All heavy atoms as TSV, in Angstrom:
chain	resi	resn	atom	element	x	y	z
A	1	LEU	N	N	139.741	152.250	111.748
A	1	LEU	CA	C	138.984	151.597	112.799
A	1	LEU	C	C	137.776	150.921	112.172
A	1	LEU	O	O	137.038	151.542	111.424
A	1	LEU	CB	C	138.554	152.636	113.832
A	1	LEU	CG	C	137.760	152.121	115.014
A	1	LEU	CD1	C	138.606	151.145	115.834
A	1	LEU	CD2	C	137.321	153.275	115.870
A	2	VAL	N	N	137.595	149.643	112.480
A	2	VAL	CA	C	136.493	148.865	111.925
A	2	VAL	C	C	135.570	148.445	113.055
A	2	VAL	O	O	136.022	147.865	114.044
A	2	VAL	CB	C	137.022	147.623	111.181
A	2	VAL	CG1	C	135.874	146.773	110.688
A	2	VAL	CG2	C	137.913	148.028	110.031
A	3	ASP	N	N	134.277	148.717	112.931
A	3	ASP	CA	C	133.296	148.288	113.925
A	3	ASP	C	C	132.927	146.839	113.635
A	3	ASP	O	O	132.273	146.549	112.642
A	3	ASP	CB	C	132.059	149.178	113.861
A	3	ASP	CG	C	130.975	148.760	114.849
A	3	ASP	OD1	O	131.230	147.861	115.685
A	3	ASP	OD2	O	129.878	149.335	114.778
A	4	GLU	N	N	133.371	145.931	114.501
A	4	GLU	CA	C	133.076	144.509	114.312
A	4	GLU	C	C	132.005	144.030	115.285
A	4	GLU	O	O	131.846	142.838	115.495
A	4	GLU	CB	C	134.352	143.693	114.465
A	4	GLU	CG	C	135.351	143.979	113.369
A	4	GLU	CD	C	136.583	143.094	113.443
A	4	GLU	OE1	O	136.645	142.220	114.323
A	4	GLU	OE2	O	137.474	143.276	112.606
A	5	SER	N	N	131.242	144.947	115.861
A	5	SER	CA	C	130.242	144.577	116.854
A	5	SER	C	C	129.102	143.760	116.261
A	5	SER	O	O	128.404	143.067	116.982
A	5	SER	CB	C	129.694	145.823	117.548
A	5	SER	OG	O	129.038	146.663	116.613
A	6	LEU	N	N	128.907	143.823	114.936
A	6	LEU	CA	C	127.830	143.070	114.314
A	6	LEU	C	C	128.283	141.727	113.741
A	6	LEU	O	O	127.482	141.006	113.183
A	6	LEU	CB	C	127.182	143.912	113.202
A	6	LEU	CG	C	126.543	145.212	113.676
A	6	LEU	CD1	C	125.987	145.983	112.489
A	6	LEU	CD2	C	125.455	144.940	114.696
A	7	VAL	N	N	129.560	141.395	113.893
A	7	VAL	CA	C	130.061	140.111	113.410
A	7	VAL	C	C	129.582	139.037	114.367
A	7	VAL	O	O	129.913	139.049	115.551
A	7	VAL	CB	C	131.601	140.110	113.300
A	7	VAL	CG1	C	132.103	138.738	112.912
A	7	VAL	CG2	C	132.052	141.167	112.314
A	8	VAL	N	N	128.777	138.103	113.863
A	8	VAL	CA	C	128.183	137.085	114.722
A	8	VAL	C	C	128.954	135.778	114.631
A	8	VAL	O	O	129.386	135.234	115.638
A	8	VAL	CB	C	126.702	136.858	114.349
A	8	VAL	CG1	C	126.104	135.759	115.195
A	8	VAL	CG2	C	125.918	138.156	114.499
A	9	ASP	N	N	129.108	135.243	113.454
A	9	ASP	CA	C	129.787	133.971	113.253
A	9	ASP	C	C	130.919	134.152	112.260
A	9	ASP	O	O	130.819	134.944	111.333
A	9	ASP	CB	C	128.833	132.914	112.688
A	9	ASP	CG	C	127.768	132.483	113.677
A	9	ASP	OD1	O	128.068	132.486	114.886
A	9	ASP	OD2	O	126.659	132.144	113.248
A	10	ASN	N	N	131.959	133.401	112.457
A	10	ASN	CA	C	133.032	133.366	111.486
A	10	ASN	C	C	133.095	131.933	110.980
A	10	ASN	O	O	133.519	131.033	111.706
A	10	ASN	CB	C	134.352	133.788	112.120
A	10	ASN	CG	C	135.414	133.982	111.078
A	10	ASN	OD1	O	135.241	133.585	109.936
A	10	ASN	ND2	N	136.520	134.570	111.464
A	11	LEU	N	N	132.656	131.708	109.769
A	11	LEU	CA	C	132.566	130.362	109.223
A	11	LEU	C	C	133.884	129.855	108.660
A	11	LEU	O	O	134.015	128.681	108.347
A	11	LEU	CB	C	131.482	130.310	108.133
A	11	LEU	CG	C	130.091	130.764	108.583
A	11	LEU	CD1	C	129.144	130.764	107.390
A	11	LEU	CD2	C	129.562	129.894	109.691
A	12	LEU	N	N	134.866	130.728	108.516
A	12	LEU	CA	C	136.151	130.337	107.951
A	12	LEU	C	C	137.237	130.314	109.019
A	12	LEU	O	O	137.244	131.122	109.936
A	12	LEU	CB	C	136.567	131.321	106.854
A	12	LEU	CG	C	135.643	131.411	105.653
A	12	LEU	CD1	C	136.112	132.514	104.724
A	12	LEU	CD2	C	135.570	130.088	104.932
A	13	THR	N	N	138.171	129.400	108.859
A	13	THR	CA	C	139.348	129.368	109.711
A	13	THR	C	C	140.316	130.433	109.231
A	13	THR	O	O	140.559	130.551	108.033
A	13	THR	CB	C	140.023	127.980	109.615
A	13	THR	OG1	O	139.096	126.993	110.038
A	13	THR	CG2	C	141.276	127.908	110.456
A	14	ASN	N	N	140.860	131.216	110.141
A	14	ASN	CA	C	141.854	132.223	109.803
A	14	ASN	C	C	141.365	133.153	108.679
A	14	ASN	O	O	142.082	133.456	107.732
A	14	ASN	CB	C	143.183	131.560	109.421
A	14	ASN	CG	C	144.325	132.537	109.310
A	14	ASN	OD1	O	144.302	133.616	109.885
A	14	ASN	ND2	N	145.340	132.159	108.553
A	15	SER	N	N	140.139	133.628	108.811
A	15	SER	CA	C	139.565	134.477	107.755
A	15	SER	C	C	140.255	135.831	107.640
A	15	SER	O	O	140.170	136.483	106.606
A	15	SER	CB	C	138.076	134.685	107.999
A	15	SER	OG	O	137.867	135.332	109.242
A	16	SER	N	N	140.960	136.244	108.674
A	16	SER	CA	C	141.671	137.518	108.618
A	16	SER	C	C	143.104	137.350	108.108
A	16	SER	O	O	143.823	138.332	107.947
A	16	SER	CB	C	141.719	138.160	110.010
A	16	SER	OG	O	142.452	137.340	110.901
A	17	PHE	N	N	143.520	136.109	107.850
A	17	PHE	CA	C	144.865	135.789	107.350
A	17	PHE	C	C	145.960	136.273	108.302
A	17	PHE	O	O	147.044	136.638	107.878
A	17	PHE	CB	C	145.088	136.371	105.945
A	17	PHE	CG	C	144.054	135.933	104.959
A	17	PHE	CD1	C	143.145	136.839	104.431
A	17	PHE	CD2	C	143.982	134.612	104.560
A	17	PHE	CE1	C	142.183	136.430	103.517
A	17	PHE	CE2	C	143.022	134.199	103.647
A	17	PHE	CZ	C	142.120	135.104	103.129
A	18	ASP	N	N	145.669	136.269	109.598
A	18	ASP	CA	C	146.645	136.743	110.582
A	18	ASP	C	C	147.571	135.649	111.101
A	18	ASP	O	O	148.514	135.953	111.820
A	18	ASP	CB	C	145.936	137.410	111.760
A	18	ASP	CG	C	145.532	138.837	111.456
A	18	ASP	OD1	O	146.130	139.441	110.553
A	18	ASP	OD2	O	144.625	139.360	112.125
A	19	THR	N	N	147.304	134.388	110.786
A	19	THR	CA	C	148.208	133.324	111.240
A	19	THR	C	C	148.722	132.534	110.042
A	19	THR	O	O	147.997	132.284	109.091
A	19	THR	CB	C	147.527	132.366	112.241
A	19	THR	OG1	O	146.374	131.786	111.644
A	19	THR	CG2	C	147.119	133.095	113.506
A	20	TRP	N	N	149.995	132.166	110.113
A	20	TRP	CA	C	150.623	131.420	109.038
A	20	TRP	C	C	151.824	130.667	109.580
A	20	TRP	O	O	152.329	130.945	110.658
A	20	TRP	CB	C	151.040	132.338	107.889
A	20	TRP	CG	C	152.071	133.363	108.287
A	20	TRP	CD1	C	153.419	133.214	108.308
A	20	TRP	CD2	C	151.824	134.686	108.750
A	20	TRP	NE1	N	154.045	134.348	108.738
A	20	TRP	CE2	C	153.074	135.276	109.025
A	20	TRP	CE3	C	150.672	135.433	108.955
A	20	TRP	CZ2	C	153.205	136.570	109.495
A	20	TRP	CZ3	C	150.808	136.722	109.439
A	20	TRP	CH2	C	152.053	137.280	109.679
A	21	THR	N	N	152.256	129.689	108.809
A	21	THR	CA	C	153.476	128.936	109.093
A	21	THR	C	C	154.364	129.070	107.875
A	21	THR	O	O	153.964	128.692	106.777
A	21	THR	CB	C	153.158	127.454	109.365
A	21	THR	OG1	O	152.260	127.364	110.466
A	21	THR	CG2	C	154.425	126.679	109.671
A	22	GLY	N	N	155.557	129.616	108.048
A	22	GLY	CA	C	156.408	129.911	106.896
A	22	GLY	C	C	155.722	130.959	106.048
A	22	GLY	O	O	155.469	132.060	106.501
A	23	SER	N	N	155.355	130.600	104.832
A	23	SER	CA	C	154.609	131.525	103.977
A	23	SER	C	C	153.217	130.980	103.659
A	23	SER	O	O	152.529	131.513	102.793
A	23	SER	CB	C	155.375	131.778	102.678
A	23	SER	OG	O	155.492	130.566	101.955
A	24	ALA	N	N	152.795	129.922	104.366
A	24	ALA	CA	C	151.478	129.319	104.123
A	24	ALA	C	C	150.489	129.803	105.184
A	24	ALA	O	O	150.772	129.755	106.381
A	24	ALA	CB	C	151.578	127.810	104.158
A	25	PHE	N	N	149.335	130.256	104.744
A	25	PHE	CA	C	148.305	130.721	105.664
A	25	PHE	C	C	147.633	129.532	106.335
A	25	PHE	O	O	147.212	128.585	105.672
A	25	PHE	CB	C	147.267	131.570	104.930
A	25	PHE	CG	C	147.804	132.900	104.516
A	25	PHE	CD1	C	148.339	133.085	103.263
A	25	PHE	CD2	C	147.798	133.955	105.408
A	25	PHE	CE1	C	148.851	134.314	102.883
A	25	PHE	CE2	C	148.311	135.188	105.042
A	25	PHE	CZ	C	148.838	135.371	103.781
A	26	THR	N	N	147.521	129.586	107.654
A	26	THR	CA	C	146.894	128.514	108.425
A	26	THR	C	C	145.446	128.319	107.984
A	26	THR	O	O	144.683	129.281	107.913
A	26	THR	CB	C	146.929	128.858	109.934
A	26	THR	OG1	O	148.280	129.103	110.309
A	26	THR	CG2	C	146.345	127.749	110.773
A	27	GLY	N	N	145.084	127.078	107.672
A	27	GLY	CA	C	143.709	126.756	107.304
A	27	GLY	C	C	143.382	126.913	105.835
A	27	GLY	O	O	142.288	126.589	105.406
A	28	TRP	N	N	144.306	127.420	105.035
A	28	TRP	CA	C	144.072	127.654	103.606
A	28	TRP	C	C	145.004	126.785	102.772
A	28	TRP	O	O	146.143	126.541	103.147
A	28	TRP	CB	C	144.317	129.123	103.256
A	28	TRP	CG	C	143.294	130.032	103.860
A	28	TRP	CD1	C	143.357	130.633	105.082
A	28	TRP	CD2	C	142.049	130.420	103.287
A	28	TRP	NE1	N	142.236	131.382	105.301
A	28	TRP	CE2	C	141.414	131.267	104.216
A	28	TRP	CE3	C	141.417	130.131	102.085
A	28	TRP	CZ2	C	140.163	131.833	103.967
A	28	TRP	CZ3	C	140.191	130.700	101.839
A	28	TRP	CH2	C	139.580	131.537	102.775
A	29	THR	N	N	144.529	126.361	101.614
A	29	THR	CA	C	145.329	125.574	100.682
A	29	THR	C	C	145.360	126.300	99.342
A	29	THR	O	O	144.322	126.719	98.838
A	29	THR	CB	C	144.725	124.166	100.496
A	29	THR	OG1	O	144.646	123.536	101.777
A	29	THR	CG2	C	145.574	123.329	99.567
A	30	ALA	N	N	146.558	126.454	98.796
A	30	ALA	CA	C	146.702	127.108	97.493
A	30	ALA	C	C	146.500	126.084	96.392
A	30	ALA	O	O	147.091	125.011	96.418
A	30	ALA	CB	C	148.087	127.744	97.370
A	31	GLY	N	N	145.659	126.406	95.430
A	31	GLY	CA	C	145.469	125.559	94.270
A	31	GLY	C	C	146.565	125.808	93.252
A	31	GLY	O	O	147.403	126.690	93.413
A	32	ALA	N	N	146.554	125.021	92.212
A	32	ALA	CA	C	147.566	125.135	91.164
A	32	ALA	C	C	147.602	126.544	90.580
A	32	ALA	O	O	146.576	127.181	90.395
A	32	ALA	CB	C	147.268	124.125	90.063
A	33	GLY	N	N	148.811	127.021	90.320
A	33	GLY	CA	C	148.969	128.300	89.638
A	33	GLY	C	C	148.901	129.518	90.532
A	33	GLY	O	O	148.897	130.638	90.052
A	34	MET	N	N	148.846	129.331	91.846
A	34	MET	CA	C	148.679	130.465	92.748
A	34	MET	C	C	149.818	130.484	93.761
A	34	MET	O	O	150.200	129.465	94.303
A	34	MET	CB	C	147.353	130.354	93.491
A	34	MET	CG	C	147.162	131.336	94.595
A	34	MET	SD	S	146.035	132.710	94.353
A	34	MET	CE	C	144.707	132.198	93.397
A	35	THR	N	N	150.361	131.652	93.993
A	35	THR	CA	C	151.349	131.850	95.042
A	35	THR	C	C	150.831	132.948	95.947
A	35	THR	O	O	150.445	134.022	95.471
A	35	THR	CB	C	152.714	132.270	94.461
A	35	THR	OG1	O	153.140	131.277	93.527
A	35	THR	CG2	C	153.742	132.412	95.561
A	36	GLU	N	N	150.801	132.682	97.259
A	36	GLU	CA	C	150.278	133.674	98.190
A	36	GLU	C	C	151.411	134.325	98.968
A	36	GLU	O	O	152.448	133.711	99.190
A	36	GLU	CB	C	149.260	133.055	99.151
A	36	GLU	CG	C	149.849	132.164	100.220
A	36	GLU	CD	C	149.901	130.694	99.858
A	36	GLU	OE1	O	149.941	130.364	98.663
A	36	GLU	OE2	O	149.919	129.879	100.772
A	37	PHE	N	N	151.186	135.570	99.342
A	37	PHE	CA	C	152.158	136.338	100.104
A	37	PHE	C	C	151.460	137.009	101.270
A	37	PHE	O	O	150.301	137.378	101.174
A	37	PHE	CB	C	152.818	137.414	99.227
A	37	PHE	CG	C	153.568	136.858	98.065
A	37	PHE	CD1	C	152.963	136.770	96.824
A	37	PHE	CD2	C	154.867	136.413	98.210
A	37	PHE	CE1	C	153.644	136.250	95.736
A	37	PHE	CE2	C	155.562	135.893	97.131
A	37	PHE	CZ	C	154.948	135.805	95.897
A	38	ILE	N	N	152.166	137.198	102.343
A	38	ILE	CA	C	151.654	137.910	103.500
A	38	ILE	C	C	151.848	139.403	103.251
A	38	ILE	O	O	152.914	139.842	102.854
A	38	ILE	CB	C	152.414	137.472	104.764
A	38	ILE	CG1	C	152.211	135.970	104.974
A	38	ILE	CG2	C	151.977	138.269	105.975
A	38	ILE	CD1	C	153.277	135.323	105.803
A	39	SER	N	N	150.792	140.178	103.473
A	39	SER	CA	C	150.859	141.617	103.216
A	39	SER	C	C	150.181	142.387	104.342
A	39	SER	O	O	149.112	142.003	104.794
A	39	SER	CB	C	150.164	141.934	101.897
A	39	SER	OG	O	150.050	143.333	101.725
A	40	ALA	N	N	150.796	143.455	104.773
A	40	ALA	CA	C	150.167	144.352	105.742
A	40	ALA	C	C	149.498	145.527	105.030
A	40	ALA	O	O	148.777	146.298	105.647
A	40	ALA	CB	C	151.201	144.860	106.738
A	41	SER	N	N	149.708	145.641	103.726
A	41	SER	CA	C	149.210	146.792	102.974
A	41	SER	C	C	147.711	146.776	102.734
A	41	SER	O	O	147.094	147.833	102.620
A	41	SER	CB	C	149.913	146.867	101.622
A	41	SER	OG	O	151.294	146.990	101.800
A	42	TYR	N	N	147.103	145.601	102.628
A	42	TYR	CA	C	145.699	145.512	102.231
A	42	TYR	C	C	144.800	144.966	103.328
A	42	TYR	O	O	143.690	144.530	103.057
A	42	TYR	CB	C	145.561	144.631	100.993
A	42	TYR	CG	C	146.419	145.092	99.841
A	42	TYR	CD1	C	147.561	144.402	99.486
A	42	TYR	CD2	C	146.086	146.229	99.131
A	42	TYR	CE1	C	148.361	144.830	98.439
A	42	TYR	CE2	C	146.878	146.672	98.085
A	42	TYR	CZ	C	148.014	145.961	97.741
A	42	TYR	OH	O	148.791	146.397	96.707
A	43	ALA	N	N	145.245	144.961	104.578
A	43	ALA	CA	C	144.478	144.367	105.674
A	43	ALA	C	C	143.128	145.047	105.848
A	43	ALA	O	O	143.026	146.269	105.832
A	43	ALA	CB	C	145.270	144.443	106.965
A	44	LYS	N	N	142.084	144.234	105.992
A	44	LYS	CA	C	140.744	144.742	106.244
A	44	LYS	C	C	140.327	144.399	107.676
A	44	LYS	O	O	139.806	145.226	108.386
A	44	LYS	CB	C	139.752	144.151	105.246
A	44	LYS	CG	C	138.375	144.730	105.368
A	44	LYS	CD	C	137.498	144.322	104.214
A	44	LYS	CE	C	136.127	144.956	104.342
A	44	LYS	NZ	N	135.261	144.622	103.238
A	45	HIS	N	N	140.513	143.158	108.069
A	45	HIS	CA	C	140.311	142.708	109.447
A	45	HIS	C	C	141.651	142.210	109.943
A	45	HIS	O	O	142.362	141.509	109.230
A	45	HIS	CB	C	139.294	141.562	109.518
A	45	HIS	CG	C	137.891	141.985	109.258
A	45	HIS	ND1	N	137.161	142.717	110.162
A	45	HIS	CD2	C	137.084	141.790	108.204
A	45	HIS	CE1	C	135.966	142.944	109.666
A	45	HIS	NE2	N	135.887	142.400	108.480
A	46	GLY	N	N	142.016	142.536	111.146
A	46	GLY	CA	C	143.308	142.111	111.658
A	46	GLY	C	C	144.431	142.954	111.090
A	46	GLY	O	O	144.213	144.047	110.573
A	47	GLN	N	N	145.646	142.399	111.150
A	47	GLN	CA	C	146.820	143.164	110.739
A	47	GLN	C	C	147.358	142.788	109.366
A	47	GLN	O	O	148.174	143.509	108.816
A	47	GLN	CB	C	147.936	142.978	111.765
A	47	GLN	CG	C	147.580	143.505	113.129
A	47	GLN	CD	C	148.696	143.271	114.136
A	47	GLN	OE1	O	149.696	142.641	113.827
A	47	GLN	NE2	N	148.525	143.768	115.327
A	48	TYR	N	N	146.923	141.656	108.816
A	48	TYR	CA	C	147.507	141.165	107.573
A	48	TYR	C	C	146.440	140.820	106.549
A	48	TYR	O	O	145.269	140.717	106.857
A	48	TYR	CB	C	148.387	139.941	107.850
A	48	TYR	CG	C	149.517	140.260	108.782
A	48	TYR	CD1	C	149.424	139.977	110.134
A	48	TYR	CD2	C	150.659	140.897	108.325
A	48	TYR	CE1	C	150.453	140.292	111.005
A	48	TYR	CE2	C	151.687	141.225	109.185
A	48	TYR	CZ	C	151.579	140.920	110.521
A	48	TYR	OH	O	152.593	141.244	111.370
A	49	ALA	N	N	146.881	140.639	105.327
A	49	ALA	CA	C	146.007	140.236	104.229
A	49	ALA	C	C	146.772	139.252	103.356
A	49	ALA	O	O	147.980	139.092	103.492
A	49	ALA	CB	C	145.601	141.459	103.402
A	50	MET	N	N	146.053	138.609	102.461
A	50	MET	CA	C	146.682	137.713	101.503
A	50	MET	C	C	146.862	138.467	100.189
A	50	MET	O	O	145.920	139.057	99.672
A	50	MET	CB	C	145.819	136.474	101.264
A	50	MET	CG	C	146.450	135.493	100.306
A	50	MET	SD	S	145.366	134.108	99.872
A	50	MET	CE	C	145.044	133.380	101.443
A	51	ASP	N	N	148.063	138.470	99.689
A	51	ASP	CA	C	148.377	139.060	98.392
A	51	ASP	C	C	148.777	137.888	97.504
A	51	ASP	O	O	149.558	137.039	97.918
A	51	ASP	CB	C	149.528	140.050	98.561
A	51	ASP	CG	C	149.767	140.897	97.331
A	51	ASP	OD1	O	149.026	140.753	96.344
A	51	ASP	OD2	O	150.713	141.703	97.362
A	52	VAL	N	N	148.223	137.799	96.325
A	52	VAL	CA	C	148.468	136.628	95.470
A	52	VAL	C	C	149.055	137.034	94.124
A	52	VAL	O	O	148.827	138.135	93.635
A	52	VAL	CB	C	147.177	135.805	95.238
A	52	VAL	CG1	C	146.690	135.218	96.544
A	52	VAL	CG2	C	146.093	136.652	94.608
A	53	THR	N	N	149.825	136.115	93.545
A	53	THR	CA	C	150.332	136.284	92.185
A	53	THR	C	C	150.093	134.990	91.439
A	53	THR	O	O	149.795	133.962	92.023
A	53	THR	CB	C	151.843	136.603	92.166
A	53	THR	OG1	O	152.547	135.524	92.754
A	53	THR	CG2	C	152.137	137.893	92.912
A	54	GLY	N	N	150.275	135.057	90.133
A	54	GLY	CA	C	150.058	133.864	89.320
A	54	GLY	C	C	148.611	133.774	88.910
A	54	GLY	O	O	147.832	134.685	89.090
A	55	GLY	N	N	148.288	132.659	88.367
A	55	GLY	CA	C	146.895	132.447	88.019
A	55	GLY	C	C	146.753	132.016	86.578
A	55	GLY	O	O	147.710	132.047	85.814
A	56	PRO	N	N	145.594	131.570	86.213
A	56	PRO	CA	C	144.481	131.503	87.150
A	56	PRO	C	C	144.769	130.490	88.259
A	56	PRO	O	O	145.531	129.555	88.068
A	56	PRO	CB	C	143.304	131.057	86.292
A	56	PRO	CG	C	143.922	130.331	85.158
A	56	PRO	CD	C	145.264	130.983	84.924
A	57	GLY	N	N	144.177	130.698	89.391
A	57	GLY	CA	C	144.389	129.818	90.528
A	57	GLY	C	C	143.303	130.040	91.556
A	57	GLY	O	O	142.340	130.762	91.313
A	58	TYR	N	N	143.474	129.436	92.708
A	58	TYR	CA	C	142.453	129.550	93.738
A	58	TYR	C	C	143.040	129.208	95.102
A	58	TYR	O	O	144.066	128.555	95.204
A	58	TYR	CB	C	141.270	128.637	93.433
A	58	TYR	CG	C	141.682	127.194	93.185
A	58	TYR	CD1	C	141.724	126.276	94.231
A	58	TYR	CD2	C	142.045	126.757	91.912
A	58	TYR	CE1	C	142.126	124.970	94.015
A	58	TYR	CE2	C	142.428	125.456	91.689
A	58	TYR	CZ	C	142.470	124.553	92.743
A	58	TYR	OH	O	142.859	123.275	92.531
A	59	MET	N	N	142.399	129.698	96.136
A	59	MET	CA	C	142.689	129.343	97.523
A	59	MET	C	C	141.423	128.712	98.071
A	59	MET	O	O	140.319	129.159	97.748
A	59	MET	CB	C	143.033	130.586	98.351
A	59	MET	CG	C	144.287	131.299	97.941
A	59	MET	SD	S	145.774	130.336	98.198
A	59	MET	CE	C	145.836	130.226	99.973
A	60	TYR	N	N	141.573	127.692	98.904
A	60	TYR	CA	C	140.369	127.066	99.442
A	60	TYR	C	C	140.612	126.511	100.832
A	60	TYR	O	O	141.739	126.385	101.288
A	60	TYR	CB	C	139.872	125.971	98.502
A	60	TYR	CG	C	140.775	124.759	98.424
A	60	TYR	CD1	C	140.550	123.664	99.260
A	60	TYR	CD2	C	141.844	124.699	97.539
A	60	TYR	CE1	C	141.373	122.555	99.199
A	60	TYR	CE2	C	142.658	123.596	97.470
A	60	TYR	CZ	C	142.425	122.519	98.295
A	60	TYR	OH	O	143.243	121.425	98.237
A	61	GLN	N	N	139.499	126.193	101.495
A	61	GLN	CA	C	139.524	125.474	102.761
A	61	GLN	C	C	138.208	124.733	102.893
A	61	GLN	O	O	137.204	125.094	102.275
A	61	GLN	CB	C	139.759	126.399	103.955
A	61	GLN	CG	C	138.668	127.363	104.244
A	61	GLN	CD	C	138.957	128.175	105.497
A	61	GLN	OE1	O	138.222	128.063	106.455
A	61	GLN	NE2	N	139.993	128.990	105.478
A	62	THR	N	N	138.240	123.688	103.685
A	62	THR	CA	C	137.032	122.925	103.957
A	62	THR	C	C	136.299	123.611	105.096
A	62	THR	O	O	136.870	123.880	106.144
A	62	THR	CB	C	137.381	121.476	104.350
A	62	THR	OG1	O	138.121	120.889	103.275
A	62	THR	CG2	C	136.137	120.663	104.618
A	63	VAL	N	N	135.041	123.909	104.866
A	63	VAL	CA	C	134.228	124.606	105.860
A	63	VAL	C	C	133.370	123.579	106.584
A	63	VAL	O	O	132.759	122.716	105.946
A	63	VAL	CB	C	133.336	125.677	105.191
A	63	VAL	CG1	C	132.465	126.376	106.216
A	63	VAL	CG2	C	134.183	126.667	104.428
A	64	SER	N	N	133.335	123.682	107.895
A	64	SER	CA	C	132.507	122.782	108.694
A	64	SER	C	C	131.046	122.969	108.323
A	64	SER	O	O	130.634	124.080	107.959
A	64	SER	CB	C	132.695	123.063	110.176
A	64	SER	OG	O	134.027	122.852	110.544
A	65	PRO	N	N	130.253	121.909	108.447
A	65	PRO	CA	C	128.820	122.046	108.135
A	65	PRO	C	C	128.181	123.148	108.974
A	65	PRO	O	O	128.529	123.347	110.134
A	65	PRO	CB	C	128.246	120.684	108.521
A	65	PRO	CG	C	129.401	119.743	108.491
A	65	PRO	CD	C	130.598	120.561	108.874
A	66	ILE	N	N	127.283	123.871	108.340
A	66	ILE	CA	C	126.581	124.947	109.037
A	66	ILE	C	C	125.085	124.700	108.937
A	66	ILE	O	O	124.619	123.940	108.088
A	66	ILE	CB	C	126.916	126.337	108.445
A	66	ILE	CG1	C	126.502	126.398	106.961
A	66	ILE	CG2	C	128.370	126.662	108.621
A	66	ILE	CD1	C	126.593	127.765	106.358
A	67	ASP	N	N	124.356	125.337	109.798
A	67	ASP	CA	C	122.905	125.299	109.725
A	67	ASP	C	C	122.489	126.248	108.611
A	67	ASP	O	O	122.592	127.466	108.753
A	67	ASP	CB	C	122.306	125.730	111.064
A	67	ASP	CG	C	120.782	125.711	111.065
A	67	ASP	OD1	O	120.172	125.407	110.011
A	67	ASP	OD2	O	120.206	126.008	112.116
A	68	THR	N	N	122.065	125.696	107.478
A	68	THR	CA	C	121.732	126.541	106.330
A	68	THR	C	C	120.601	127.518	106.623
A	68	THR	O	O	120.480	128.542	105.960
A	68	THR	CB	C	121.376	125.696	105.093
A	68	THR	OG1	O	120.323	124.789	105.438
A	68	THR	CG2	C	122.586	124.925	104.614
A	69	ASN	N	N	119.781	127.230	107.630
A	69	ASN	CA	C	118.719	128.172	107.992
A	69	ASN	C	C	119.297	129.497	108.472
A	69	ASN	O	O	118.634	130.524	108.398
A	69	ASN	CB	C	117.817	127.581	109.076
A	69	ASN	CG	C	116.980	126.433	108.531
A	69	ASN	OD1	O	116.497	126.483	107.410
A	69	ASN	ND2	N	116.833	125.398	109.327
A	70	GLU	N	N	120.536	129.477	108.958
A	70	GLU	CA	C	121.171	130.707	109.421
A	70	GLU	C	C	121.587	131.618	108.262
A	70	GLU	O	O	121.766	132.802	108.464
A	70	GLU	CB	C	122.421	130.390	110.255
A	70	GLU	CG	C	122.141	129.739	111.575
A	70	GLU	CD	C	123.417	129.490	112.373
A	70	GLU	OE1	O	124.458	130.040	112.001
A	70	GLU	OE2	O	123.349	128.749	113.347
A	71	VAL	N	N	121.754	131.075	107.070
A	71	VAL	CA	C	122.271	131.874	105.965
A	71	VAL	C	C	121.298	132.032	104.796
A	71	VAL	O	O	121.582	132.780	103.878
A	71	VAL	CB	C	123.612	131.292	105.449
A	71	VAL	CG1	C	124.682	131.396	106.529
A	71	VAL	CG2	C	123.465	129.864	104.977
A	72	ILE	N	N	120.179	131.355	104.824
A	72	ILE	CA	C	119.203	131.483	103.733
A	72	ILE	C	C	118.739	132.932	103.640
A	72	ILE	O	O	118.356	133.556	104.631
A	72	ILE	CB	C	118.006	130.537	103.953
A	72	ILE	CG1	C	118.460	129.085	103.771
A	72	ILE	CG2	C	116.873	130.878	102.984
A	72	ILE	CD1	C	117.396	128.072	104.085
A	73	GLY	N	N	118.836	133.486	102.450
A	73	GLY	CA	C	118.392	134.850	102.202
A	73	GLY	C	C	119.348	135.924	102.670
A	73	GLY	O	O	119.012	137.096	102.670
A	74	LYS	N	N	120.554	135.516	103.077
A	74	LYS	CA	C	121.548	136.484	103.555
A	74	LYS	C	C	122.772	136.466	102.657
A	74	LYS	O	O	123.064	135.477	102.012
A	74	LYS	CB	C	121.958	136.151	104.989
A	74	LYS	CG	C	120.807	136.228	105.957
A	74	LYS	CD	C	121.234	135.844	107.348
A	74	LYS	CE	C	120.023	135.883	108.286
A	74	LYS	NZ	N	120.296	135.268	109.556
A	75	SER	N	N	123.476	137.577	102.621
A	75	SER	CA	C	124.720	137.659	101.882
A	75	SER	C	C	125.852	137.207	102.784
A	75	SER	O	O	125.867	137.554	103.960
A	75	SER	CB	C	125.004	139.083	101.432
A	75	SER	OG	O	124.010	139.494	100.518
A	76	ILE	N	N	126.766	136.445	102.210
A	76	ILE	CA	C	127.947	136.032	102.950
A	76	ILE	C	C	129.144	136.642	102.231
A	76	ILE	O	O	129.329	136.428	101.040
A	76	ILE	CB	C	128.075	134.491	102.992
A	76	ILE	CG1	C	126.863	133.904	103.701
A	76	ILE	CG2	C	129.368	134.091	103.691
A	76	ILE	CD1	C	126.847	132.395	103.692
A	77	THR	N	N	129.933	137.414	102.941
A	77	THR	CA	C	131.075	138.100	102.365
A	77	THR	C	C	132.346	137.508	102.896
A	77	THR	O	O	132.485	137.310	104.096
A	77	THR	CB	C	131.024	139.602	102.702
A	77	THR	OG1	O	129.787	140.135	102.243
A	77	THR	CG2	C	132.184	140.334	102.041
A	78	PHE	N	N	133.280	137.225	101.987
A	78	PHE	CA	C	134.578	136.670	102.381
A	78	PHE	C	C	135.640	137.697	102.140
A	78	PHE	O	O	135.599	138.472	101.247
A	78	PHE	CB	C	134.899	135.414	101.585
A	78	PHE	CG	C	133.908	134.318	101.804
A	78	PHE	CD1	C	132.874	134.098	100.916
A	78	PHE	CD2	C	134.000	133.497	102.919
A	78	PHE	CE1	C	131.969	133.089	101.105
A	78	PHE	CE2	C	133.098	132.491	103.119
A	78	PHE	CZ	C	132.075	132.276	102.226
């Protein structure tokens, strides 16, 4: 059980990796050298997680502009 009562903003699309089409996670793009898999074994938020093989590689998404005053001096965890 995870207490999410303090979660205010979610700056990422599909940050819990709970939605996908085929084997591609919605809102995420795999960079060269990376293969992603859907996994229920490592879920932290939601029911699924991203499990990756290969590398070096990366996953990315374009984040909408944010008010930087909201995050100055704060830790952002992905």
